[in-house]
LOGUDO-311746 format. One record per residue: x negated, y, z negated of N, C-alpha, C, O in turn; residue in three letters. Coordinates in Angstrom, 3 decimals, padded with zeros to 6 digits, always signed. Layout:
N
X|Y|Z|X|Y|Z|X|Y|Z|X|Y|Z|ALA $
...
***
This chain:
221
-042.798|+166.569|-123.515|-042.699|+165.455|-124.458|-043.417|+164.224|-123.896|-043.324|+163.936|-122.703|MET $
-044.127|+163.508|-124.753|-044.789|+162.296|-124.323|-043.760|+161.210|-124.093|-042.734|+161.161|-124.772|PHE $
-044.033|+160.339|-123.138|-043.232|+159.137|-122.985|-043.537|+158.212|-124.158|-044.666|+158.185|-124.648|LYS $
-042.553|+157.464|-124.606|-042.765|+156.576|-125.737|-043.748|+155.492|-125.372|-043.709|+154.968|-124.259|SER $
-044.630|+155.145|-126.292|-045.644|+154.150|-125.997|-045.092|+152.753|-126.188|-044.215|+152.521|-127.020|LYS $
-045.628|+151.811|-125.393|-045.201|+150.431|-125.456|-046.042|+149.679|-126.484|-047.097|+150.151|-126.906|LYS $
-045.570|+148.531|-126.871|-046.312|+147.687|-127.802|-047.336|+146.897|-127.036|-047.023|+146.311|-126.000|SER $
-048.567|+146.870|-127.533|-049.627|+146.119|-126.886|-050.212|+145.123|-127.886|-051.295|+145.331|-128.432|PHE $
-049.475|+144.044|-128.111|-049.945|+143.031|-129.047|-051.244|+142.408|-128.558|-052.112|+142.050|-129.353|ALA $
-051.366|+142.282|-127.226|-052.574|+141.706|-126.659|-053.794|+142.514|-127.035|-054.871|+141.956|-127.242|LEU $
-053.638|+143.831|-127.125|-054.748|+144.708|-127.456|-055.334|+144.361|-128.810|-056.555|+144.310|-128.959|LEU $
-054.482|+144.121|-129.803|-054.966|+143.806|-131.142|-055.722|+142.494|-131.153|-056.756|+142.371|-131.809|ALA $
-055.199|+141.495|-130.412|-055.860|+140.196|-130.355|-057.219|+140.328|-129.684|-058.220|+139.804|-130.172|VAL $
-057.242|+141.050|-128.536|-058.484|+141.216|-127.800|-059.514|+141.958|-128.616|-060.690|+141.593|-128.626|THR $
-059.074|+143.008|-129.307|-059.982|+143.803|-130.104|-060.569|+142.980|-131.235|-061.763|+143.074|-131.518|LEU $
-059.732|+142.164|-131.890|-060.199|+141.339|-133.002|-061.251|+140.342|-132.549|-062.258|+140.137|-133.227|THR $
-061.009|+139.716|-131.383|-061.921|+138.694|-130.897|-063.152|+139.289|-130.249|-064.225|+138.687|-130.287|LEU $
-063.009|+140.494|-129.638|-064.095|+141.009|-128.814|-064.888|+142.143|-129.405|-065.915|+142.508|-128.833|GLY $
-064.477|+142.728|-130.522|-065.150|+143.907|-131.032|-066.611|+143.646|-131.331|-067.456|+144.509|-131.092|ALA $
-066.923|+142.461|-131.856|-068.302|+142.169|-132.215|-069.185|+142.058|-130.993|-070.401|+142.226|-131.082|SER $
-068.564|+141.767|-129.820|-069.335|+141.690|-128.577|-069.434|+143.046|-127.932|-070.490|+143.423|-127.425|VAL $
-068.316|+143.799|-127.946|-068.257|+145.067|-127.235|-069.106|+146.135|-127.905|-069.918|+146.783|-127.244|ILE $
-068.929|+146.329|-129.208|-069.543|+147.460|-129.888|-071.062|+147.500|-129.757|-071.602|+148.569|-129.472|ALA $
-071.787|+146.383|-129.951|-073.242|+146.476|-129.846|-073.724|+146.715|-128.433|-074.856|+147.157|-128.235|PRO $
-072.887|+146.434|-127.442|-073.323|+146.534|-126.052|-073.456|+147.977|-125.607|-074.287|+148.280|-124.750|THR $
-072.655|+148.880|-126.170|-072.635|+150.271|-125.735|-073.732|+151.034|-126.449|-073.779|+151.056|-127.678|ILE $
-074.631|+151.673|-125.670|-075.778|+152.299|-126.292|-075.823|+153.803|-126.130|-076.693|+154.443|-126.720|SER $
-074.912|+154.408|-125.346|-074.965|+155.848|-125.112|-074.609|+156.615|-126.366|-073.893|+156.103|-127.226|ALA $
-075.106|+157.849|-126.481|-074.795|+158.690|-127.635|-073.344|+159.082|-127.634|-072.778|+159.350|-126.574|SER $
-072.722|+159.125|-128.805|-071.303|+159.451|-128.890|-071.033|+160.872|-128.478|-069.952|+161.169|-127.971|ALA $
-071.990|+161.767|-128.683|-071.755|+163.163|-128.357|-072.290|+163.558|-126.999|-071.941|+164.620|-126.484|ASP $
-073.143|+162.715|-126.402|-073.762|+163.104|-125.142|-072.732|+163.232|-124.044|-072.904|+164.038|-123.130|SER $
-071.658|+162.452|-124.113|-070.616|+162.507|-123.084|-070.011|+163.895|-123.033|-069.729|+164.413|-121.952|VAL $
-069.807|+164.505|-124.202|-069.120|+165.782|-124.254|-070.071|+166.962|-124.267|-069.610|+168.101|-124.335|ALA $
-071.392|+166.742|-124.205|-072.300|+167.869|-124.298|-073.336|+167.904|-123.186|-073.863|+168.975|-122.887|SER $
-073.644|+166.782|-122.568|-074.685|+166.714|-121.550|-074.043|+166.659|-120.189|-073.366|+165.684|-119.865|ASP $
-074.244|+167.696|-119.374|-073.582|+167.779|-118.077|-074.463|+167.302|-116.936|-074.089|+167.452|-115.773|SER $
-075.609|+166.740|-117.234|-076.534|+166.337|-116.181|-076.006|+165.125|-115.439|-075.295|+164.296|-116.008|SER $
-076.358|+165.027|-114.169|-075.960|+163.888|-113.356|-076.628|+162.606|-113.838|-076.039|+161.529|-113.744|LYS $
-077.869|+162.712|-114.359|-078.548|+161.509|-114.811|-077.822|+160.875|-115.980|-077.741|+159.650|-116.067|SER $
-077.284|+161.702|-116.895|-076.540|+161.157|-118.026|-075.255|+160.506|-117.547|-074.890|+159.429|-118.017|GLN $
-074.563|+161.155|-116.612|-073.325|+160.593|-116.102|-073.597|+159.276|-115.389|-072.829|+158.323|-115.518|LEU $
-074.698|+159.223|-114.633|-075.043|+157.985|-113.949|-075.334|+156.878|-114.956|-074.963|+155.724|-114.741|SER $
-076.001|+157.232|-116.063|-076.268|+156.246|-117.113|-074.974|+155.754|-117.728|-074.811|+154.558|-117.972|SER $
-074.048|+156.675|-117.981|-072.748|+156.301|-118.527|-072.011|+155.372|-117.566|-071.373|+154.407|-117.987|ASN $
-072.105|+155.673|-116.277|-071.429|+154.867|-115.266|-071.972|+153.447|-115.261|-071.208|+152.487|-115.156|LEU $
-073.307|+153.310|-115.375|-073.889|+151.983|-115.383|-073.462|+151.216|-116.631|-073.216|+150.011|-116.571|GLN $
-073.373|+151.922|-117.768|-072.903|+151.269|-118.989|-071.496|+150.740|-118.794|-071.165|+149.638|-119.229|SER $
-070.667|+151.545|-118.130|-069.293|+151.126|-117.898|-069.243|+149.927|-116.972|-068.455|+149.006|-117.186|SER $
-070.088|+149.932|-115.933|-070.103|+148.816|-115.000|-070.487|+147.527|-115.707|-069.927|+146.465|-115.434|ALA $
-071.449|+147.631|-116.620|-071.872|+146.450|-117.367|-070.793|+145.932|-118.294|-070.817|+144.767|-118.689|ASN $
-069.841|+146.793|-118.648|-068.811|+146.408|-119.603|-067.551|+145.864|-118.957|-066.626|+145.464|-119.664|LEU $
-067.491|+145.837|-117.653|-066.231|+145.494|-116.996|-065.709|+144.121|-117.408|-064.504|+143.942|-117.587|GLN $
-066.604|+143.158|-117.559|-066.144|+141.822|-117.939|-065.606|+141.787|-119.362|-064.774|+140.940|-119.688|ASN $
-066.075|+142.702|-120.215|-065.645|+142.714|-121.606|-064.354|+143.486|-121.826|-063.489|+143.060|-122.591|ASN $
-064.227|+144.636|-121.145|-063.085|+145.512|-121.445|-062.255|+145.826|-120.212|-061.385|+146.696|-120.259|ILE $
-062.511|+145.126|-119.102|-061.846|+145.473|-117.857|-060.383|+145.105|-117.813|-059.615|+145.759|-117.108|GLY $
-059.967|+144.086|-118.536|-058.579|+143.656|-118.431|-058.333|+142.986|-117.099|-059.257|+142.799|-116.308|GLY $
-057.091|+142.625|-116.851|-056.756|+141.963|-115.593|-056.505|+142.987|-114.509|-055.970|+144.063|-114.774|SER $
-056.890|+142.655|-113.282|-056.639|+143.544|-112.161|-055.433|+143.022|-111.401|-055.132|+141.829|-111.438|ASP $
-054.743|+143.924|-110.710|-053.503|+143.544|-110.056|-053.621|+143.528|-108.543|-052.661|+143.183|-107.853|THR $
-054.783|+143.895|-108.013|-054.966|+143.887|-106.569|-056.274|+143.184|-106.247|-057.066|+142.886|-107.140|THR $
-056.495|+142.921|-104.962|-057.640|+142.127|-104.538|-058.860|+143.009|-104.327|-058.899|+143.814|-103.397|ASN $
-059.869|+142.855|-105.204|-061.093|+143.618|-105.084|-062.077|+142.998|-104.116|-063.111|+143.606|-103.839|ASP $
-061.801|+141.800|-103.582|-062.780|+141.028|-102.837|-063.114|+141.640|-101.477|-064.065|+141.196|-100.833|SER $
-062.355|+142.654|-101.018|-062.670|+143.268|-099.744|-063.989|+144.031|-099.804|-064.554|+144.358|-098.761|GLN $
-064.487|+144.318|-100.999|-065.805|+144.898|-101.179|-066.709|+143.858|-101.833|-066.328|+143.217|-102.813|LEU $
-067.902|+143.700|-101.284|-068.850|+142.777|-101.889|-069.350|+143.348|-103.210|-069.109|+144.515|-103.520|SER $
-070.042|+142.531|-103.980|-070.588|+142.994|-105.260|-071.551|+144.158|-105.039|-071.561|+145.120|-105.807|ALA $
-072.362|+144.061|-103.981|-073.308|+145.140|-103.680|-072.567|+146.426|-103.303|-072.974|+147.519|-103.697|ALA $
-071.477|+146.290|-102.539|-070.694|+147.462|-102.151|-069.999|+148.081|-103.355|-069.902|+149.304|-103.456|GLN $
-069.518|+147.249|-104.263|-068.885|+147.767|-105.462|-069.874|+148.584|-106.284|-069.538|+149.656|-106.787|GLN $
-071.091|+148.073|-106.417|-072.121|+148.791|-107.159|-072.457|+150.111|-106.463|-072.624|+151.143|-107.113|GLN $
-072.553|+150.062|-105.139|-072.839|+151.283|-104.386|-071.721|+152.300|-104.550|-071.977|+153.496|-104.691|GLN $
-070.462|+151.819|-104.531|-069.329|+152.722|-104.691|-069.368|+153.391|-106.066|-069.082|+154.583|-106.186|LEU $
-069.718|+152.631|-107.095|-069.823|+153.207|-108.431|-070.871|+154.320|-108.463|-070.678|+155.345|-109.117|GLN $
-071.983|+154.111|-107.752|-073.026|+155.126|-107.692|-072.554|+156.361|-106.931|-072.850|+157.491|-107.322|GLN $
-071.817|+156.137|-105.840|-071.296|+157.272|-105.065|-070.268|+158.066|-105.879|-070.225|+159.294|-105.807|GLU $
-069.443|+157.354|-106.652|-068.471|+158.030|-107.509|-069.195|+158.904|-108.532|-068.761|+160.018|-108.825|ILE $
-070.309|+158.386|-109.076|-071.087|+159.151|-110.049|-071.598|+160.452|-109.429|-071.613|+161.494|-110.084|ALA $
-072.014|+160.385|-108.165|-072.512|+161.580|-107.475|-071.398|+162.616|-107.287|-071.646|+163.821|-107.332|LYS $
-070.188|+162.138|-107.080|-069.068|+163.031|-106.778|-068.392|+163.579|-108.039|-067.657|+164.564|-107.967|GLN $
-068.637|+162.951|-109.188|-068.005|+163.371|-110.429|-068.748|+164.574|-111.001|-069.977|+164.576|-111.072|THR $
-067.996|+165.596|-111.410|-068.619|+166.811|-111.926|-068.212|+167.041|-113.378|-067.150|+166.598|-113.816|ILE $
-069.065|+167.733|-114.110|-068.804|+168.069|-115.507|-068.759|+169.578|-115.649|-069.679|+170.276|-115.222|THR $
-067.688|+170.082|-116.250|-067.513|+171.518|-116.443|-066.985|+171.774|-117.855|-066.708|+170.840|-118.607|THR $
-066.851|+173.044|-118.197|-066.250|+173.457|-119.462|-065.072|+174.362|-119.158|-065.217|+175.337|-118.420|THR $
-063.891|+174.054|-119.721|-062.718|+174.874|-119.431|-062.681|+176.118|-120.315|-063.578|+176.338|-121.129|ASP $
-061.647|+176.920|-120.147|-061.547|+178.205|-120.848|-061.415|+178.042|-122.358|-061.643|+178.990|-123.110|SER $
-061.046|+176.845|-122.800|-060.921|+176.577|-124.233|-062.179|+175.955|-124.827|-062.202|+175.592|-126.003|ASN $
-063.226|+175.833|-124.009|-064.465|+175.257|-124.494|-064.495|+173.739|-124.474|-065.416|+173.132|-125.021|GLY $
-063.498|+173.115|-123.852|-063.448|+171.661|-123.776|-064.272|+171.159|-122.594|-064.283|+171.779|-121.530|ASN $
-064.960|+170.038|-122.782|-065.710|+169.420|-121.696|-064.750|+168.654|-120.786|-063.902|+167.898|-121.259|THR $
-064.893|+168.859|-119.482|-064.022|+168.219|-118.496|-064.892|+167.476|-117.487|-065.781|+168.070|-116.878|VAL $
-064.643|+166.197|-117.312|-065.329|+165.407|-116.289|-064.292|+164.992|-115.260|-063.292|+164.361|-115.603|GLU $
-064.523|+165.343|-114.002|-063.460|+165.197|-113.007|-063.993|+164.778|-111.648|-065.172|+164.940|-111.335|SER $
-063.071|+164.226|-110.847|-063.346|+163.901|-109.450|-062.072|+164.157|-108.658|-060.991|+163.715|-109.049|ILE $
-062.201|+164.864|-107.554|-061.036|+165.176|-106.730|-060.707|+163.997|-105.819|-061.547|+163.131|-105.570|SER $
-059.465|+163.980|-105.326|-059.062|+162.931|-104.388|-059.968|+162.924|-103.150|-060.373|+161.863|-102.675|ASP $
-060.277|+164.115|-102.636|-061.090|+164.197|-101.425|-062.514|+163.704|-101.681|-063.115|+163.067|-100.816|SER $
-063.052|+163.995|-102.862|-064.397|+163.511|-103.185|-064.402|+162.002|-103.409|-065.359|+161.319|-103.044|ASP $
-063.333|+161.486|-104.009|-063.214|+160.038|-104.159|-063.194|+159.365|-102.785|-063.858|+158.351|-102.567|MET $
-062.423|+159.942|-101.865|-062.345|+159.396|-100.512|-063.711|+159.448|-099.822|-064.078|+158.525|-099.095|LEU $
-064.451|+160.517|-100.050|-065.779|+160.645|-099.479|-066.725|+159.579|-100.034|-067.574|+159.056|-099.313|ASN $
-066.570|+159.261|-101.327|-067.387|+158.206|-101.934|-067.121|+156.863|-101.263|-068.049|+156.103|-100.987|ALA $
-065.850|+156.578|-101.003|-065.489|+155.330|-100.325|-066.055|+155.318|-098.906|-066.525|+154.284|-098.431|VAL $
-066.010|+156.464|-098.233|-066.489|+156.554|-096.853|-067.982|+156.233|-096.768|-068.431|+155.636|-095.789|TYR $
-068.745|+156.623|-097.777|-070.181|+156.354|-097.782|-070.473|+154.856|-097.861|-071.535|+154.403|-097.432|GLN $
-069.535|+154.096|-098.405|-069.729|+152.656|-098.593|-069.110|+151.850|-097.455|-069.724|+150.914|-096.943|VAL $
-067.888|+152.221|-097.063|-067.160|+151.445|-096.057|-066.200|+152.375|-095.318|-065.076|+152.578|-095.778|ASP $
-066.614|+152.947|-094.179|-065.763|+153.889|-093.450|-064.402|+153.316|-093.074|-063.395|+154.022|-093.123|PRO $
-064.367|+152.030|-092.696|-063.090|+151.418|-092.330|-062.138|+151.397|-093.521|-060.961|+151.733|-093.391|LYS $
-062.658|+150.998|-094.685|-061.835|+150.989|-095.885|-061.402|+152.402|-096.242|-060.279|+152.607|-096.703|LEU $
-062.280|+153.377|-096.035|-061.936|+154.767|-096.331|-060.732|+155.222|-095.522|-059.866|+155.932|-096.032|ALA $
-060.680|+154.808|-094.248|-059.534|+155.169|-093.406|-058.254|+154.511|-093.922|-057.187|+155.124|-093.914|ASN $
-058.371|+153.258|-094.371|-057.209|+152.572|-094.932|-056.759|+153.239|-096.233|-055.565|+153.420|-096.470|GLU $
-057.731|+153.599|-097.066|-057.420|+154.258|-098.338|-056.774|+155.609|-098.100|-055.863|+156.004|-098.827|VAL $
-057.249|+156.324|-097.073|-056.689|+157.641|-096.767|-055.197|+157.538|-096.466|-054.411|+158.387|-096.887|ALA $
-054.814|+156.494|-095.736|-053.401|+156.286|-095.434|-052.625|+155.931|-096.698|-051.481|+156.352|-096.869|LEU $
-053.250|+155.157|-097.579|-052.602|+154.752|-098.824|-052.436|+155.915|-099.780|-051.389|+156.077|-100.406|THR $
-053.489|+156.732|-099.888|-053.463|+157.852|-100.817|-052.529|+158.956|-100.359|-051.958|+159.678|-101.177|MET $
-052.375|+159.087|-099.049|-051.614|+160.204|-098.524|-052.494|+161.440|-098.450|-053.660|+161.387|-098.841|GLY $
-051.957|+162.564|-097.951|-052.750|+163.791|-097.845|-053.282|+164.207|-099.214|-052.512|+164.276|-100.173|PRO $
-054.589|+164.487|-099.327|-055.139|+164.909|-100.616|-054.431|+166.144|-101.148|-054.291|+167.138|-100.436|PRO $
-053.987|+166.085|-102.392|-053.313|+167.222|-103.008|-054.342|+168.277|-103.378|-055.518|+167.973|-103.574|ALA $
-053.893|+169.505|-103.471|-054.778|+170.595|-103.843|-054.690|+170.871|-105.336|-053.691|+170.554|-105.982|ASN $
-055.758|+171.470|-105.878|-055.717|+171.914|-107.265|-055.648|+170.764|-108.260|-056.181|+169.679|-108.029|GLY $
-054.968|+171.038|-109.381|-054.925|+170.091|-110.491|-054.327|+168.758|-110.091|-054.822|+167.714|-110.516|THR $
-053.263|+168.763|-109.275|-052.578|+167.513|-108.943|-053.421|+166.607|-108.054|-053.130|+165.417|-107.934|LYS $
-054.458|+167.153|-107.432|-055.327|+166.348|-106.596|-056.622|+165.977|-107.286|-057.608|+165.655|-106.624|GLY $
-056.632|+166.018|-108.610|-057.849|+165.750|-109.375|-057.566|+164.786|-110.515|-056.571|+164.920|-111.226|THR $
-058.453|+163.816|-110.680|-058.416|+162.941|-111.850|-059.517|+163.405|-112.797|-060.619|+163.736|-112.358|SER $
-059.221|+163.428|-114.090|-060.209|+163.991|-115.009|-059.980|+163.513|-116.437|-058.902|+163.049|-116.806|LYS $
-061.039|+163.649|-117.215|-060.973|+163.443|-118.659|-061.262|+164.784|-119.324|-062.268|+165.427|-119.023|ILE $
-060.384|+165.203|-120.223|-060.612|+166.422|-120.999|-060.873|+166.021|-122.444|-060.027|+165.415|-123.101|ILE $
-062.066|+166.372|-122.925|-062.453|+166.050|-124.297|-062.118|+167.222|-125.204|-062.569|+168.341|-124.957|TRP $
-061.340|+166.988|-126.242|-061.022|+168.020|-127.225|-061.935|+167.818|-128.433|-061.660|+166.990|-129.302|HIS $
-063.016|+168.580|-128.475|-063.998|+168.398|-129.527|-065.012|+167.339|-129.150|-065.149|+166.990|-127.977|GLY $
-065.722|+166.828|-130.143|-066.764|+165.839|-129.905|-066.158|+164.523|-129.419|-065.083|+164.113|-129.858|LYS $
-066.877|+163.871|-128.498|-066.363|+162.648|-127.882|-066.079|+161.565|-128.910|-065.122|+160.804|-128.770|ALA $
-066.918|+161.496|-129.951|-066.771|+160.416|-130.922|-065.474|+160.497|-131.722|-065.075|+159.529|-132.370|ARG $
-064.812|+161.668|-131.673|-063.556|+161.819|-132.402|-062.377|+161.214|-131.647|-061.327|+160.958|-132.236|HIS $
-062.545|+160.989|-130.356|-061.526|+160.283|-129.586|-060.271|+161.060|-129.277|-059.213|+160.468|-129.060|GLY $
-060.366|+162.391|-129.251|-059.219|+163.219|-128.879|-059.372|+163.597|-127.409|-060.170|+164.468|-127.063|ASN $
-058.617|+162.949|-126.566|-058.867|+163.057|-125.137|-057.576|+162.925|-124.341|-056.676|+162.169|-124.708|VAL $
-057.502|+163.674|-123.242|-056.410|+163.550|-122.277|-057.009|+163.032|-120.977|-058.020|+163.550|-120.503|ASP $
-056.381|+162.006|-120.402|-056.873|+161.397|-119.169|-055.860|+161.658|-118.060|-054.744|+161.138|-118.091|ILE $
-056.252|+162.457|-117.094|-055.403|+162.809|-115.955|-055.740|+161.895|-114.780|-056.899|+161.806|-114.375|TYR $
-054.744|+161.225|-114.239|-054.945|+160.340|-113.094|-054.013|+160.794|-111.977|-052.791|+160.716|-112.106|ILE $
-054.597|+161.266|-110.888|-053.800|+161.822|-109.799|-053.008|+160.740|-109.082|-053.312|+159.552|-109.184|SER $
-051.990|+161.176|-108.357|-051.209|+160.234|-107.551|-052.105|+159.548|-106.524|-051.966|+158.353|-106.264|ALA $
-053.029|+160.321|-105.942|-053.957|+159.740|-104.975|-054.814|+158.653|-105.593|-055.043|+157.613|-104.976|GLY $
-055.292|+158.889|-106.815|-056.107|+157.889|-107.502|-055.286|+156.639|-107.822|-055.791|+155.522|-107.715|MET $
-054.034|+156.822|-108.209|-053.172|+155.676|-108.501|-052.923|+154.848|-107.243|-052.934|+153.619|-107.296|LEU $
-052.699|+155.518|-106.114|-052.511|+154.793|-104.859|-053.816|+154.112|-104.426|-053.796|+153.023|-103.852|ASN $
-054.949|+154.767|-104.708|-056.252|+154.183|-104.438|-056.449|+152.910|-105.266|-056.936|+151.899|-104.760|PHE $
-056.063|+152.973|-106.540|-056.173|+151.813|-107.426|-055.290|+150.668|-106.947|-055.664|+149.500|-107.052|ALA $
-054.130|+151.005|-106.426|-053.226|+149.970|-105.915|-053.832|+149.282|-104.694|-053.573|+148.106|-104.439|LYS $
-054.644|+150.031|-103.941|-055.250|+149.485|-102.734|-056.477|+148.635|-103.034|-056.593|+147.523|-102.519|LYS $
-057.398|+149.138|-103.858|-058.691|+148.458|-104.034|-058.839|+147.778|-105.388|-059.788|+147.022|-105.594|VAL $
-057.921|+148.031|-106.310|-058.026|+147.436|-107.635|-058.361|+148.452|-108.701|-059.094|+149.411|-108.457|GLY $
-057.824|+148.238|-109.875|-057.977|+149.186|-110.973|-059.433|+149.297|-111.417|-059.911|+150.402|-111.671|ILE $
-060.143|+148.181|-111.515|-061.524|+148.229|-112.001|-062.409|+149.080|-111.102|-063.177|+149.909|-111.591|ASN $
-062.307|+148.883|-109.792|-063.123|+149.657|-108.863|-062.731|+151.129|-108.902|-063.597|+152.003|-108.944|ILE $
-061.442|+151.405|-108.888|-060.968|+152.784|-108.812|-061.301|+153.592|-110.064|-061.603|+154.782|-109.972|ALA $
-061.248|+152.953|-111.230|-061.327|+153.711|-112.477|-062.645|+153.603|-113.212|-062.837|+154.275|-114.225|LEU $
-063.570|+152.769|-112.725|-064.842|+152.623|-113.434|-065.539|+153.968|-113.606|-066.014|+154.284|-114.697|THR $
-065.602|+154.756|-112.545|-066.273|+156.050|-112.637|-065.579|+157.009|-113.583|-066.226|+157.678|-114.389|GLY $
-064.261|+157.076|-113.483|-063.509|+158.011|-114.316|-063.607|+157.652|-115.788|-063.721|+158.536|-116.637|LEU $
-063.563|+156.358|-116.100|-063.554|+155.919|-117.492|-064.951|+155.666|-118.058|-065.090|+155.320|-119.231|LEU $
-065.993|+155.839|-117.227|-067.352|+155.556|-117.692|-067.734|+156.323|-118.956|-068.282|+155.721|-119.878|ALA $
-067.466|+157.633|-119.036|-067.852|+158.353|-120.259|-067.140|+157.828|-121.499|-067.727|+157.771|-122.580|PRO $
-065.878|+157.444|-121.345|-065.126|+156.899|-122.476|-065.685|+155.535|-122.873|-065.823|+155.238|-124.059|LEU $
-066.005|+154.710|-121.880|-066.527|+153.371|-122.155|-067.907|+153.415|-122.795|-068.312|+152.464|-123.464|ALA $
-068.639|+154.523|-122.592|-070.003|+154.618|-123.105|-070.077|+155.006|-124.577|-071.156|+154.983|-125.170|ALA $
-068.949|+155.361|-125.169|-068.947|+155.766|-126.576|-069.034|+154.531|-127.462|-068.252|+153.597|-127.282|ILE $
-069.962|+154.501|-128.413|-070.077|+153.337|-129.298|-068.818|+153.132|-130.138|-068.146|+154.092|-130.514|PRO $
-068.515|+151.892|-130.420|-067.418|+151.573|-131.312|-066.254|+150.894|-130.620|-066.043|+151.040|-129.415|GLY $
-065.500|+150.145|-131.420|-064.371|+149.387|-130.883|-063.221|+150.289|-130.473|-062.430|+149.913|-129.608|ALA $
-063.106|+151.477|-131.073|-062.003|+152.371|-130.751|-062.015|+152.797|-129.299|-060.981|+152.762|-128.632|GLY $
-063.181|+153.203|-128.799|-063.299|+153.624|-127.407|-063.067|+152.456|-126.463|-062.397|+152.602|-125.440|ALA $
-063.622|+151.292|-126.806|-063.429|+150.108|-125.976|-061.954|+149.742|-125.889|-061.458|+149.379|-124.822|ALA $
-061.254|+149.840|-127.023|-059.827|+149.539|-127.038|-059.053|+150.545|-126.197|-058.090|+150.176|-125.524|ALA $
-059.462|+151.815|-126.227|-058.790|+152.843|-125.445|-058.931|+152.577|-123.953|-057.971|+152.733|-123.199|ALA $
-060.135|+152.173|-123.520|-060.349|+151.845|-122.109|-059.464|+150.677|-121.697|-058.831|+150.716|-120.642|VAL $
-059.420|+149.650|-122.519|-058.594|+148.490|-122.224|-057.128|+148.880|-122.129|-056.415|+148.414|-121.241|LEU $
-056.683|+149.724|-123.030|-055.282|+150.120|-123.037|-054.929|+150.931|-121.787|-053.870|+150.735|-121.192|LEU $
-055.827|+151.845|-121.394|-055.593|+152.623|-120.173|-055.396|+151.684|-118.990|-054.485|+151.879|-118.185|VAL $
-056.246|+150.670|-118.883|-056.149|+149.749|-117.754|-054.892|+148.891|-117.828|-054.313|+148.544|-116.798|LYS $
-054.470|+148.549|-119.038|-053.239|+147.781|-119.186|-052.025|+148.614|-118.769|-051.136|+148.125|-118.073|GLN $
-051.999|+149.869|-119.201|-050.891|+150.749|-118.827|-050.845|+150.923|-117.317|-049.781|+150.823|-116.706|VAL $
-052.023|+151.188|-116.706|-052.067|+151.390|-115.265|-051.702|+150.125|-114.500|-051.086|+150.196|-113.436|LEU $
-052.075|+148.977|-115.033|-051.711|+147.721|-114.375|-050.205|+147.602|-114.251|-049.688|+147.184|-113.215|SER $
-049.493|+147.977|-115.326|-048.038|+147.944|-115.293|-047.473|+148.890|-114.251|-046.539|+148.543|-113.529|GLY $
-048.042|+150.087|-114.175|-047.565|+151.048|-113.180|-047.816|+150.546|-111.759|-046.935|+150.616|-110.902|TRP $
-049.027|+150.039|-111.520|-049.394|+149.596|-110.173|-048.504|+148.449|-109.704|-048.159|+148.361|-108.526|VAL $
-048.135|+147.575|-110.633|-047.274|+146.441|-110.290|-045.879|+146.912|-109.888|-045.298|+146.391|-108.936|VAL $
-045.345|+147.886|-110.605|-043.933|+148.251|-110.443|-043.683|+149.413|-109.478|-042.540|+149.655|-109.089|HIS $
-044.737|+150.135|-109.087|-044.573|+151.259|-108.170|-045.081|+150.876|-106.785|-046.202|+150.388|-106.645|GLU $
-044.260|+151.095|-105.766|-044.708|+150.851|-104.397|-045.648|+151.948|-103.914|-046.603|+151.682|-103.183|ASN $
-045.370|+153.182|-104.327|-046.191|+154.326|-103.941|-046.025|+155.408|-105.006|-044.924|+155.630|-105.511|HIS $
-047.125|+156.075|-105.340|-047.087|+157.128|-106.357|-047.003|+158.500|-105.686|-047.819|+158.839|-104.829|PHE $
-046.023|+159.264|-106.085|-045.876|+160.619|-105.561|-046.329|+161.667|-106.575|-046.458|+162.842|-106.232|SER $
-046.572|+161.254|-107.819|-047.111|+162.174|-108.812|-048.090|+161.437|-109.714|-048.050|+160.211|-109.825|ASP $
-048.965|+162.196|-110.352|-049.962|+161.607|-111.221|-049.444|+161.417|-112.638|-048.291|+161.728|-112.937|GLY $
-050.293|+160.911|-113.492|-049.935|+160.648|-114.890|-051.035|+161.200|-115.799|-052.201|+161.290|-115.413|ARG $
-050.630|+161.565|-117.016|-051.566|+162.039|-118.034|-051.390|+161.187|-119.278|-050.296|+161.134|-119.840|VAL $
-052.442|+160.523|-119.715|-052.404|+159.711|-120.924|-053.067|+160.478|-122.062|-054.120|+161.089|-121.879|LEU $
-052.445|+160.444|-123.238|-052.914|+161.222|-124.380|-053.415|+160.306|-125.492|-052.755|+159.334|-125.859|HIS $
-054.604|+160.637|-126.027|-055.180|+159.888|-127.140|-055.598|+160.845|-128.254|-056.129|+161.924|-127.993|PHE $
-055.355|+160.441|-129.482|-055.840|+161.160|-130.653|-056.553|+160.163|-131.544|-055.950|+159.187|-131.989|GLU $
-057.835|+160.398|-131.809|-058.609|+159.446|-132.582|-058.635|+158.077|-131.937|-058.634|+157.059|-132.629|GLY $
-058.658|+158.047|-130.614|-058.626|+156.822|-129.795|-057.287|+156.090|-129.888|-057.154|+154.993|-129.345|PHE $
-056.307|+156.663|-130.553|-054.980|+156.059|-130.646|-054.099|+156.620|-129.540|-054.003|+157.835|-129.367|ASN $
-053.462|+155.736|-128.801|-052.607|+156.128|-127.674|-051.337|+156.789|-128.173|-050.627|+156.237|-129.013|TYR $
-051.048|+157.994|-127.643|-049.877|+158.748|-128.081|-048.775|+158.841|-127.044|-047.689|+159.339|-127.340|LYS $
-049.035|+158.368|-125.833|-048.003|+158.409|-124.803|-048.512|+159.060|-123.525|-049.700|+159.358|-123.408|GLY $
-047.623|+159.281|-122.575|-048.019|+159.830|-121.290|-046.978|+160.786|-120.733|-045.805|+160.745|-121.104|TRP $
-047.436|+161.644|-119.836|-046.587|+162.584|-119.108|-046.866|+162.447|-117.620|-047.864|+161.856|-117.207|ASP $
-045.969|+162.999|-116.831|-046.256|+163.114|-115.401|-047.121|+164.340|-115.165|-046.971|+165.372|-115.819|ARG $
-048.032|+164.192|-114.208|-048.970|+165.290|-113.926|-048.306|+166.361|-113.069|-048.940|+167.361|-112.732|GLN $
***
């Protein structure tokens, strides 16, 4: 059963004021996210997401300043390299990054921070529980998607900030044209901000469910 969803009045206000700015900014194809598995497309999606952070990033709950702007950009590029695209047994497109690959991306940018993150994340989990991913059900433009965020990723976000931690994972969603996708990205970050504030340490991951870009609730991973 999904957890009951909270009211996000701020989302409606933000969407009303910002839709005219957000929607024209996104230029990626609505279907390319769910059909093109090339690294170049994913890297393009990632850059689109990075450009959108000021528009749809929401508030962050931790200090991102330990990484310079150049390091943040480099980390986003390393995350893109580590993110893989596959097709599951049901024919759904899955874009994912494991906890260990995320840690490796951080190590390429700042080895000292990687060691700190490793302690924060805890031992990388194996299999599904150690992986953050987006599962697209049908064409991306339809907005039917499940977003899996591992416990390691949540602890990583608590350490370095939600925007840095989730830019790579949410890049394909952010690249879809239209206010619906932009609102979904904002809502994911708002939900995670609440979790990061109230949890000292995450021992399990979370799964957020969307239908037609409408938030339907969450489960534990």
